[in-house]
LUMGULUM-285133 format. One record per residue (C-alpha): residue number from 1; residue in one letter; x, y, z. Coordinates in nm, 3 decimals. Example, Ala and Ser with C-alpha at 12.3 -4.5 7.8 and 13.67 -1.06 7.14 Angstrom:
seq:1&type:A&X:1.230&Y:-0.450&Z:0.780
seq:2&type:S&X:1.367&Y:-0.106&Z:0.714
end
This chain:
seq:1&type:H&X:-4.287&Y:1.815&Z:2.286
seq:2&type:C&X:-4.148&Y:1.597&Z:2.563
seq:3&type:K&X:-3.812&Y:1.657&Z:2.717
seq:4&type:T&X:-3.548&Y:1.389&Z:2.706
seq:5&type:L&X:-3.463&Y:1.245&Z:3.046
seq:6&type:K&X:-3.161&Y:1.430&Z:3.187
seq:7&type:R&X:-2.993&Y:1.103&Z:3.283
seq:8&type:D&X:-2.994&Y:0.990&Z:2.918
seq:9&type:V&X:-2.883&Y:1.329&Z:2.782
seq:10&type:K&X:-2.589&Y:1.332&Z:3.025
seq:11&type:A&X:-2.492&Y:0.973&Z:2.942
seq:12&type:L&X:-2.503&Y:1.020&Z:2.564
seq:13&type:N&X:-2.301&Y:1.341&Z:2.583
seq:14&type:E&X:-2.040&Y:1.156&Z:2.791
seq:15&type:I&X:-2.033&Y:0.884&Z:2.525
seq:16&type:K&X:-2.004&Y:1.149&Z:2.253
seq:17&type:A&X:-1.704&Y:1.301&Z:2.431
seq:18&type:S&X:-1.537&Y:0.962&Z:2.478
seq:19&type:L&X:-1.595&Y:0.840&Z:2.121
seq:20&type:G&X:-1.454&Y:1.155&Z:1.966
seq:21&type:W&X:-1.477&Y:1.280&Z:1.614
seq:22&type:R&X:-1.604&Y:0.956&Z:1.457
seq:23&type:V&X:-1.958&Y:1.014&Z:1.580
seq:24&type:V&X:-1.957&Y:1.388&Z:1.643
seq:25&type:Y&X:-2.033&Y:1.472&Z:1.280
seq:26&type:A&X:-2.356&Y:1.270&Z:1.300
seq:27&type:W&X:-2.445&Y:1.374&Z:1.655
seq:28&type:V&X:-2.547&Y:1.738&Z:1.626
seq:29&type:G&X:-2.700&Y:1.941&Z:1.910
seq:30&type:D&X:-2.719&Y:1.864&Z:2.280
seq:31&type:D&X:-3.028&Y:1.642&Z:2.282
seq:32&type:P&X:-2.970&Y:1.287&Z:2.152
seq:33&type:C&X:-3.342&Y:1.247&Z:2.084
seq:34&type:G&X:-3.355&Y:1.557&Z:1.867
seq:35&type:D&X:-3.447&Y:1.913&Z:1.953
seq:36&type:G&X:-3.659&Y:2.149&Z:1.749
seq:37&type:D&X:-3.533&Y:2.129&Z:1.392
seq:38&type:L&X:-3.252&Y:1.891&Z:1.479
seq:39&type:P&X:-3.312&Y:1.518&Z:1.422
seq:40&type:A&X:-3.224&Y:1.247&Z:1.672
seq:41&type:W&X:-2.860&Y:1.148&Z:1.673
seq:42&type:S&X:-2.765&Y:0.884&Z:1.419
seq:43&type:G&X:-2.807&Y:0.536&Z:1.570
seq:44&type:V&X:-3.006&Y:0.663&Z:1.868
seq:45&type:T&X:-3.370&Y:0.555&Z:1.904
seq:46&type:C&X:-3.594&Y:0.715&Z:2.165
seq:47&type:S&X:-3.937&Y:0.637&Z:2.305
seq:48&type:T&X:-4.183&Y:0.842&Z:2.505
seq:49&type:V&X:-4.249&Y:0.729&Z:2.860
seq:50&type:G&X:-4.500&Y:0.953&Z:3.038
seq:51&type:D&X:-4.377&Y:1.312&Z:3.011
seq:52&type:Y&X:-4.025&Y:1.220&Z:2.902
seq:53&type:R&X:-3.833&Y:1.068&Z:2.615
seq:54&type:V&X:-3.584&Y:0.794&Z:2.693
seq:55&type:V&X:-3.316&Y:0.628&Z:2.482
seq:56&type:T&X:-3.420&Y:0.269&Z:2.400
seq:57&type:E&X:-3.169&Y:0.172&Z:2.128
seq:58&type:L&X:-2.806&Y:0.264&Z:2.062
seq:59&type:E&X:-2.649&Y:0.136&Z:1.740
seq:60&type:V&X:-2.302&Y:0.266&Z:1.661
seq:61&type:Y&X:-2.129&Y:0.001&Z:1.454
seq:62&type:A&X:-1.860&Y:-0.021&Z:1.187
seq:63&type:V&X:-1.724&Y:0.330&Z:1.249
seq:64&type:S&X:-1.386&Y:0.224&Z:1.391
seq:65&type:I&X:-1.450&Y:0.351&Z:1.744
seq:66&type:V&X:-1.122&Y:0.318&Z:1.933
seq:67&type:G&X:-1.074&Y:0.294&Z:2.309
seq:68&type:P&X:-1.235&Y:0.132&Z:2.610
seq:69&type:F&X:-1.597&Y:0.027&Z:2.635
seq:70&type:P&X:-1.793&Y:0.350&Z:2.711
seq:71&type:T&X:-1.909&Y:0.290&Z:3.068
seq:72&type:A&X:-2.164&Y:0.574&Z:3.045
seq:73&type:V&X:-2.374&Y:0.337&Z:2.831
seq:74&type:T&X:-2.466&Y:0.156&Z:3.152
seq:75&type:S&X:-2.662&Y:0.463&Z:3.268
seq:76&type:L&X:-2.909&Y:0.423&Z:2.978
seq:77&type:L&X:-3.142&Y:0.211&Z:3.190
seq:78&type:D&X:-3.420&Y:0.189&Z:2.928
seq:79&type:L&X:-3.199&Y:0.039&Z:2.654
seq:80&type:T&X:-3.344&Y:-0.266&Z:2.482
seq:81&type:R&X:-3.075&Y:-0.287&Z:2.210
seq:82&type:L&X:-2.704&Y:-0.207&Z:2.234
seq:83&type:D&X:-2.508&Y:-0.262&Z:1.915
seq:84&type:L&X:-2.142&Y:-0.158&Z:1.905
seq:85&type:H&X:-2.020&Y:-0.435&Z:1.676
seq:86&type:N&X:-1.734&Y:-0.409&Z:1.425
seq:87&type:N&X:-1.537&Y:-0.137&Z:1.600
seq:88&type:K&X:-1.203&Y:-0.132&Z:1.782
seq:89&type:L&X:-1.318&Y:-0.126&Z:2.144
seq:90&type:T&X:-1.060&Y:-0.258&Z:2.391
seq:91&type:G&X:-1.045&Y:-0.355&Z:2.757
seq:92&type:P&X:-1.314&Y:-0.534&Z:2.958
seq:93&type:I&X:-1.692&Y:-0.510&Z:2.954
seq:94&type:P&X:-1.761&Y:-0.320&Z:3.279
seq:95&type:P&X:-1.957&Y:-0.510&Z:3.548
seq:96&type:Q&X:-2.209&Y:-0.223&Z:3.550
seq:97&type:I&X:-2.351&Y:-0.380&Z:3.232
seq:98&type:G&X:-2.578&Y:-0.568&Z:3.473
seq:99&type:R&X:-2.780&Y:-0.248&Z:3.528
seq:100&type:L&X:-2.939&Y:-0.267&Z:3.182
seq:101&type:K&X:-3.232&Y:-0.483&Z:3.294
seq:102&type:R&X:-3.441&Y:-0.415&Z:2.981
seq:103&type:L&X:-3.172&Y:-0.511&Z:2.732
seq:104&type:K&X:-3.284&Y:-0.772&Z:2.479
seq:105&type:I&X:-3.000&Y:-0.756&Z:2.227
seq:106&type:L&X:-2.632&Y:-0.705&Z:2.316
seq:107&type:N&X:-2.403&Y:-0.708&Z:2.012
seq:108&type:L&X:-2.033&Y:-0.649&Z:2.077
seq:109&type:R&X:-1.881&Y:-0.886&Z:1.820
seq:110&type:W&X:-1.584&Y:-0.793&Z:1.601
seq:111&type:N&X:-1.406&Y:-0.574&Z:1.857
seq:112&type:K&X:-1.088&Y:-0.617&Z:2.061
seq:113&type:L&X:-1.253&Y:-0.658&Z:2.399
seq:114&type:Q&X:-1.063&Y:-0.865&Z:2.651
seq:115&type:D&X:-1.048&Y:-1.011&Z:3.004
seq:116&type:A&X:-1.325&Y:-1.234&Z:3.135
seq:117&type:I&X:-1.691&Y:-1.216&Z:3.029
seq:118&type:P&X:-1.851&Y:-1.046&Z:3.332
seq:119&type:P&X:-2.091&Y:-1.270&Z:3.527
seq:120&type:E&X:-2.315&Y:-0.963&Z:3.564
seq:121&type:I&X:-2.443&Y:-1.030&Z:3.211
seq:122&type:G&X:-2.646&Y:-1.301&Z:3.388
seq:123&type:E&X:-2.854&Y:-1.021&Z:3.546
seq:124&type:L&X:-2.996&Y:-0.912&Z:3.207
seq:125&type:K&X:-3.313&Y:-1.119&Z:3.241
seq:126&type:S&X:-3.471&Y:-0.985&Z:2.919
seq:127&type:L&X:-3.175&Y:-1.079&Z:2.697
seq:128&type:T&X:-3.260&Y:-1.285&Z:2.388
seq:129&type:H&X:-2.945&Y:-1.231&Z:2.173
seq:130&type:L&X:-2.587&Y:-1.219&Z:2.304
seq:131&type:Y&X:-2.311&Y:-1.165&Z:2.047
seq:132&type:L&X:-1.955&Y:-1.168&Z:2.188
seq:133&type:S&X:-1.773&Y:-1.339&Z:1.899
seq:134&type:F&X:-1.446&Y:-1.224&Z:1.743
seq:135&type:N&X:-1.294&Y:-1.061&Z:2.049
seq:136&type:N&X:-1.013&Y:-1.152&Z:2.288
seq:137&type:F&X:-1.217&Y:-1.272&Z:2.585
seq:138&type:K&X:-1.039&Y:-1.522&Z:2.806
seq:139&type:G&X:-1.121&Y:-1.723&Z:3.117
seq:140&type:E&X:-1.426&Y:-1.943&Z:3.156
seq:141&type:I&X:-1.777&Y:-1.900&Z:3.019
seq:142&type:P&X:-1.969&Y:-1.772&Z:3.323
seq:143&type:K&X:-2.232&Y:-2.016&Z:3.448
seq:144&type:E&X:-2.443&Y:-1.708&Z:3.531
seq:145&type:L&X:-2.547&Y:-1.701&Z:3.164
seq:146&type:A&X:-2.781&Y:-1.986&Z:3.264
seq:147&type:N&X:-2.984&Y:-1.720&Z:3.453
seq:148&type:L&X:-3.111&Y:-1.571&Z:3.124
seq:149&type:P&X:-3.451&Y:-1.738&Z:3.075
seq:150&type:N&X:-3.523&Y:-1.574&Z:2.738
seq:151&type:L&X:-3.182&Y:-1.630&Z:2.576
seq:152&type:R&X:-3.214&Y:-1.772&Z:2.224
seq:153&type:Y&X:-2.884&Y:-1.698&Z:2.054
seq:154&type:L&X:-2.542&Y:-1.722&Z:2.222
seq:155&type:Y&X:-2.237&Y:-1.643&Z:2.006
seq:156&type:L&X:-1.899&Y:-1.689&Z:2.175
seq:157&type:H&X:-1.679&Y:-1.813&Z:1.888
seq:158&type:E&X:-1.334&Y:-1.682&Z:1.798
seq:159&type:N&X:-1.215&Y:-1.584&Z:2.146
seq:160&type:R&X:-0.962&Y:-1.729&Z:2.391
seq:161&type:L&X:-1.207&Y:-1.890&Z:2.630
seq:162&type:T&X:-1.082&Y:-2.180&Z:2.842
seq:163&type:G&X:-1.226&Y:-2.444&Z:3.074
seq:164&type:R&X:-1.553&Y:-2.629&Z:3.027
seq:165&type:I&X:-1.885&Y:-2.506&Z:2.892
seq:166&type:P&X:-2.113&Y:-2.486&Z:3.198
seq:167&type:P&X:-2.372&Y:-2.767&Z:3.170
seq:168&type:E&X:-2.615&Y:-2.528&Z:3.342
seq:169&type:L&X:-2.666&Y:-2.367&Z:3.000
seq:170&type:G&X:-2.870&Y:-2.679&Z:2.919
seq:171&type:T&X:-3.145&Y:-2.550&Z:3.148
seq:172&type:L&X:-3.215&Y:-2.259&Z:2.909
seq:173&type:Q&X:-3.554&Y:-2.353&Z:2.769
seq:174&type:N&X:-3.536&Y:-2.116&Z:2.471
seq:175&type:L&X:-3.172&Y:-2.151&Z:2.363
seq:176&type:R&X:-3.166&Y:-2.227&Z:1.989
seq:177&type:H&X:-2.811&Y:-2.146&Z:1.888
seq:178&type:L&X:-2.490&Y:-2.206&Z:2.084
seq:179&type:D&X:-2.163&Y:-2.127&Z:1.907
seq:180&type:A&X:-1.847&Y:-2.171&Z:2.114
seq:181&type:G&X:-1.618&Y:-2.267&Z:1.824
seq:182&type:N&X:-1.258&Y:-2.152&Z:1.785
seq:183&type:N&X:-1.167&Y:-2.124&Z:2.152
seq:184&type:H&X:-0.951&Y:-2.326&Z:2.394
seq:185&type:L&X:-1.237&Y:-2.515&Z:2.558
seq:186&type:V&X:-1.200&Y:-2.863&Z:2.707
seq:187&type:G&X:-1.431&Y:-3.131&Z:2.842
seq:188&type:T&X:-1.665&Y:-3.388&Z:2.696
seq:189&type:I&X:-2.007&Y:-3.387&Z:2.532
seq:190&type:R&X:-2.124&Y:-3.625&Z:2.806
seq:191&type:E&X:-2.050&Y:-3.361&Z:3.072
seq:192&type:L&X:-2.221&Y:-3.091&Z:2.870
seq:193&type:I&X:-2.551&Y:-3.279&Z:2.833
seq:194&type:R&X:-2.558&Y:-3.448&Z:3.173
seq:195&type:I&X:-2.864&Y:-3.255&Z:3.300
seq:196&type:E&X:-3.181&Y:-3.448&Z:3.220
seq:197&type:G&X:-3.401&Y:-3.284&Z:2.957
seq:198&type:C&X:-3.124&Y:-3.035&Z:2.871
seq:199&type:F&X:-3.115&Y:-2.805&Z:2.567
seq:200&type:P&X:-3.478&Y:-2.873&Z:2.468
seq:201&type:A&X:-3.490&Y:-2.607&Z:2.195
seq:202&type:L&X:-3.128&Y:-2.626&Z:2.071
seq:203&type:R&X:-3.106&Y:-2.633&Z:1.691
seq:204&type:N&X:-2.743&Y:-2.541&Z:1.624
seq:205&type:L&X:-2.444&Y:-2.655&Z:1.830
seq:206&type:Y&X:-2.098&Y:-2.538&Z:1.720
seq:207&type:L&X:-1.807&Y:-2.671&Z:1.928
seq:208&type:N&X:-1.549&Y:-2.692&Z:1.647
seq:209&type:N&X:-1.181&Y:-2.601&Z:1.683
seq:210&type:N&X:-1.146&Y:-2.668&Z:2.055
seq:211&type:Y&X:-0.992&Y:-2.942&Z:2.271
seq:212&type:F&X:-1.296&Y:-3.160&Z:2.342
seq:213&type:T&X:-1.213&Y:-3.520&Z:2.423
seq:214&type:G&X:-1.409&Y:-3.840&Z:2.482
seq:215&type:G&X:-1.673&Y:-3.982&Z:2.254
seq:216&type:I&X:-2.017&Y:-3.891&Z:2.128
seq:217&type:P&X:-2.262&Y:-4.023&Z:2.389
seq:218&type:A&X:-2.575&Y:-4.203&Z:2.269
seq:219&type:Q&X:-2.777&Y:-3.959&Z:2.485
seq:220&type:L&X:-2.701&Y:-3.685&Z:2.233
seq:221&type:A&X:-3.001&Y:-3.822&Z:2.044
seq:222&type:N&X:-3.219&Y:-3.676&Z:2.323
seq:223&type:L&X:-3.154&Y:-3.331&Z:2.172
seq:224&type:T&X:-3.439&Y:-3.380&Z:1.929
seq:225&type:S&X:-3.443&Y:-3.022&Z:1.797
seq:226&type:L&X:-3.082&Y:-3.044&Z:1.675
seq:227&type:E&X:-3.031&Y:-2.946&Z:1.310
seq:228&type:I&X:-2.658&Y:-2.859&Z:1.294
seq:229&type:L&X:-2.388&Y:-3.040&Z:1.493
seq:230&type:Y&X:-2.035&Y:-2.915&Z:1.433
seq:231&type:L&X:-1.763&Y:-3.105&Z:1.624
seq:232&type:S&X:-1.473&Y:-3.075&Z:1.375
seq:233&type:Y&X:-1.112&Y:-3.014&Z:1.483
seq:234&type:N&X:-1.124&Y:-3.152&Z:1.835
seq:235&type:K&X:-0.957&Y:-3.449&Z:2.005
seq:236&type:M&X:-1.264&Y:-3.671&Z:2.025
seq:237&type:S&X:-1.244&Y:-4.048&Z:1.984
seq:238&type:G&X:-1.441&Y:-4.372&Z:1.996
seq:239&type:V&X:-1.713&Y:-4.494&Z:1.766
seq:240&type:I&X:-1.994&Y:-4.284&Z:1.618
seq:241&type:P&X:-2.311&Y:-4.406&Z:1.789
seq:242&type:S&X:-2.594&Y:-4.520&Z:1.564
seq:243&type:S&X:-2.839&Y:-4.319&Z:1.777
seq:244&type:I&X:-2.721&Y:-4.004&Z:1.595
seq:245&type:A&X:-2.915&Y:-4.135&Z:1.294
seq:246&type:H&X:-3.235&Y:-4.095&Z:1.496
seq:247&type:I&X:-3.209&Y:-3.720&Z:1.556
seq:248&type:P&X:-3.511&Y:-3.629&Z:1.343
seq:249&type:K&X:-3.411&Y:-3.285&Z:1.208
seq:250&type:L&X:-3.033&Y:-3.326&Z:1.188
seq:251&type:T&X:-2.924&Y:-3.170&Z:0.858
seq:252&type:Y&X:-2.552&Y:-3.094&Z:0.896
seq:253&type:L&X:-2.312&Y:-3.324&Z:1.078
seq:254&type:Y&X:-1.942&Y:-3.233&Z:1.093
seq:255&type:L&X:-1.711&Y:-3.482&Z:1.265
seq:256&type:D&X:-1.388&Y:-3.438&Z:1.065
seq:257&type:H&X:-1.043&Y:-3.386&Z:1.216
seq:258&type:N&X:-1.096&Y:-3.598&Z:1.526
seq:259&type:Q&X:-0.986&Y:-3.949&Z:1.620
seq:260&type:F&X:-1.307&Y:-4.144&Z:1.568
seq:261&type:S&X:-1.270&Y:-4.510&Z:1.480
seq:262&type:G&X:-1.479&Y:-4.813&Z:1.396
seq:263&type:R&X:-1.766&Y:-4.847&Z:1.156
seq:264&type:I&X:-1.952&Y:-4.550&Z:1.007
end
């Protein structure tokens, strides 16, 4: 019968107080990991480390939580999964998010979060899945996301992001899925893939509904893992290079609503 680490008990009770009645009915007792006859709080997963229990997963989604991002979450230093998607959280993600060094999955999509994406997310070296879609984030995509060596899935679509996609993201050896559609992004594909050997594992690239210009460079064929390429609704022009036909696994190719010309 291990005790739950006081740091985690304090943090979860702070979160409980800030989230209000929507979770209170499912969060009974003082110990989030369960106490005696009481089960662990709904959406809270704990693990035993030595003589203590720590909170390793927090999943509170689709319960219409209203208000700012609960900063006390950033005290749960053993979290590997944080899922607060499909709520009504507002305001920025606090920079303290960078403290969660063990986090593998961060899912905040379908909220009303705003301001810039904090560069401190680039400190989460264990992160494999980052879901920030369907919010109101603005400003540029932080180039610090290129510091996440294990990142596989990056979802940024349906925000208000501006500027260029940092080409440094191409150095991510494990990145399989990059979705930056439905934003206000600018730039060219040539700039994005200018780093030699970039995006070696990328399967899905969604850049639709932005303001990309320029043409499709022949070097795009170097992305040999590409399966889905979605460039619709941009301001791209020029001819479609024949080298695209040599991307071995390409299954879906969307080029509509641009200004391409010449022979197909």
